[in-house]
Every structure is written in structure tokens, then in C-alpha cells.
Phi, psi and omega in degrees: 000123183270150185278145183285152180275145183238129172278124174270115182277176180297315183303325177288318178293320178291317182300328175299331185253343186273113182298336179283346189260048183313316186283320184272339187304307180290338176281325178291314180296316178297321182296319178293322178298314180294320178295317183299309183299321180272358176062036183258336186290141171224153177209186180225165178307321183295317177298319177297320179294320181294312178308317178303311185295319177290319178302320178295323182278323183277323192233071185302329175275350183283319184236128177271155179295134184092349179283000000 
């Protein structure tokens, strides 16, 4: 039996890196790790673009323009 595929949204990616989300951060990281290990996680180009935009605004020191 194959495991179901899971769509990973922008909010999950942001929660993995947001130091302000202390309660959600470990849960989001564990969830992504589980999806990665099971090869179940899926996302889209739009989600990656949204994550980049949010990360640039929220974590100013984490990403420089063009990185």
C-alpha cells in the first residue's frame, strides 16, 4: 500500500523558519522531516515563490536579494 501524497503550503514552510512561532516550529519541522523521509511531500512553484517573498519580508537577515 502506498502512502498518500501531502501538499505542503507556504504557512508550513514559513513556520519551519520563524523564530516567533516557537510552538509551531518544531511541529512543522518534524512534519516536513517525516514527509521528506517518506517521499510524500509535494509543493508548487507558487508556494515556493510565496515562501521566498514572505521570507524576504519576515527574515530580513536570512535572505539577501538574489539568493
